[in-house]
C-alpha positions in Angstrom: 10.9 12.9 75.0 12.9 10.1 73.4 9.8 8.1 73.1 8.1 10.9 71.5 10.9 11.4 69.0 11.0 7.7 68.3 7.2 7.7 67.7 7.5 10.7 65.5 10.3 9.0 63.5 8.2 5.9 63.1 5.3 7.9 61.8 7.6 9.8 59.4 9.1 6.5 58.3 5.6 4.9 57.8 4.5 7.9 55.8 7.6 7.8 53.7 7.1 4.0 53.1 3.5 4.7 52.2 4.5 7.5 49.8 7.2 5.2 48.3 4.7 2.4 47.8 2.2 4.8 46.2 5.0 6.2 43.9 6.0 2.6 43.0 2.4 1.7 42.2 2.0 4.8 40.1 5.3 4.1 38.3 4.2 0.5 37.6 0.8 1.7 36.2 2.6 4.2 34.0 5.0 1.6 32.8 2.1 -0.8 32.0 0.3 2.0 30.1 3.5 2.8 28.2 3.8 -0.9 27.3 0.2 -1.1 26.1 0.8 2.0 24.0 4.0 0.6 22.6 2.2 -2.7 21.7 -0.6 -0.8 20.0 1.9 1.3 18.1 3.7 -1.8 17.0 0.5 -3.5 15.9 -0.4 -0.3 13.9 3.1 -0.3 12.3 2.6 -4.0 11.4 -0.8 -3.3 9.9 0.5 -0.3 7.9 3.5 -2.4 6.7 1.1 -5.1 5.5 -1.2 -2.6 3.8 1.9 -1.0 2.1 3.0 -4.4 0.9 -0.4 -5.2 -0.5 -0.5 -1.8 -2.2 2.9 -2.4 -3.7 1.8 -5.8 -5.0 -1.3 -4.3 -6.6 0.9 -1.6 -8.2 3.2 -4.3 -9.6 0.2 -6.2 -10.9 -1.1 -3.0 -12.4 2.2 -2.4 -14.2 2.0 -5.9 -15.5 -1.6 -5.3 -16.7 -0.6 -2.0 -18.3 2.3 -3.7 -20.1 0.0 -6.5 -21.3 -2.6 -4.0 -22.5 0.2 -2.1 -24.3 1.3 -5.2 -26.0 -2.2 -6.1 -27.0 -2.7 -2.5 -28.3 0.5 -2.7 -30.3 -0.5 -6.1 -31.8 -4.0 -4.8 -32.7 -2.5 -1.6 -34.2 -0.1 -3.7 -36.3 -3.0 -6.0 -37.4 -5.1 -2.9 -38.3 -2.2 -1.5 -40.4 -1.8 -4.8 -42.2 -5.5 -5.1 -42.9 -5.6 -1.5 -44.1 -2.7 -2.2 -46.5 -4.4 -5.3 -47.7 -7.6 -3.4 -48.3 -5.7 -0.7 -50.2 -4.2 -3.4 -52.4 -7.6 -4.9 -53.0 -9.0 -1.5 -53.8 -6.3 -0.8 -56.3 -6.9 -4.2 -57.9 -10.6 -3.5 -58.1 -10.0 -0.1 -59.6 -7.6 -1.6 -62.1 -10.1 -4.3 -63.0 -12.8 -1.7 -63.4 -10.6 0.4 -65.6 -9.7 -2.6 -67.7 -13.4 -3.6 -68.0 -14.2 0.0 -69.0 -11.5 0.0 -71.6 -12.8 -3.3 -73.1 -16.3 -1.9 -73.3 -15.1 1.1 -75.2 
């Protein structure tokens, strides 16, 4: 009977050891999968951070472009106003000259 109990205890111990080994293997596999997922998530965060930085750089460059275009527009508008004023002056001079010529003919 003792032999039987000892044999049964060995079988139970062997089954428990096999179950523990299987559980340990499963835990290692889950840990490895979790590590792979964490690395993939970290790589995605890095990619998104780089994409965000690139987008921010493009936005800053666009702001610079807009500022430059605004300055060019303001400069062109000022030049247009100056040219318009000069043309008005020339038109007035031409009208005055035409009026003077008309007066001399009369």
